[in-house]
C-alpha positions in Angstrom: 0.0 0.0 0.0 2.9 2.4 0.8 4.3 1.9 -2.6 1.0 2.6 -4.3 0.7 5.9 -2.4 4.2 6.9 -3.4 3.4 6.0 -7.0 0.2 8.1 -6.9 2.0 11.1 -5.3 4.7 11.0 -7.9 2.2 10.8 -10.8 2.0 13.9 -13.0 -0.9 16.2 -12.3 -2.3 17.1 -15.7 -4.3 20.1 -14.6 -1.5 21.9 -12.7 1.1 20.9 -15.3 -1.0 22.7 -18.0 -1.4 25.8 -15.8 2.3 26.0 -14.8 3.6 24.8 -18.2 6.1 22.4 -16.5 5.7 19.0 -15.0 4.0 19.1 -11.6 3.4 16.0 -9.5 0.4 15.4 -7.2 2.8 15.4 -4.2 4.1 18.9 -5.2 0.5 20.1 -5.4 -0.5 18.8 -2.0 2.7 20.1 -0.4 2.2 23.6 -1.9 -1.4 23.7 -0.7 -0.4 22.7 2.8 2.2 25.4 2.9 -0.4 28.0 1.9 -2.8 26.7 4.5 -0.1 27.0 7.2 0.8 30.5 6.1 -2.9 31.7 6.1 -3.4 30.2 9.5 -0.3 31.9 10.8 -1.4 35.3 9.4 -4.9 34.9 10.9 -3.8 34.1 14.4 -0.5 35.9 14.8 -1.9 38.7 16.9 -4.1 36.8 19.2 -2.1 33.6 19.8 1.6 34.1 19.5 2.5 30.7 21.1 0.5 28.8 18.5 2.1 30.9 15.7 5.5 29.9 17.0 4.5 26.2 16.9 3.3 26.7 13.3 6.5 28.4 12.4 8.5 25.5 13.9 6.4 22.9 12.1 6.4 24.5 8.7 9.8 23.2 7.5 8.5 19.7 7.7 6.3 20.5 4.8 9.3 21.1 2.6 11.0 17.8 3.4 11.2 15.2 0.6 11.9 11.5 0.6 10.5 10.5 4.0 
């Protein structure tokens, strides 16, 4: 099952590849969307909850890691 998930994540995303005009995998799309979600969450709560923002800031590099 793990291999089938890796294969699916490494498959080319036709939709995003057409938009970007270069090859984009499904894994890249998911990772990019997660980064945007973390950034938006950080911006929304930075004033009210600085401790949570620090936690998000510390966790965000894990979204960039490849080859887990």
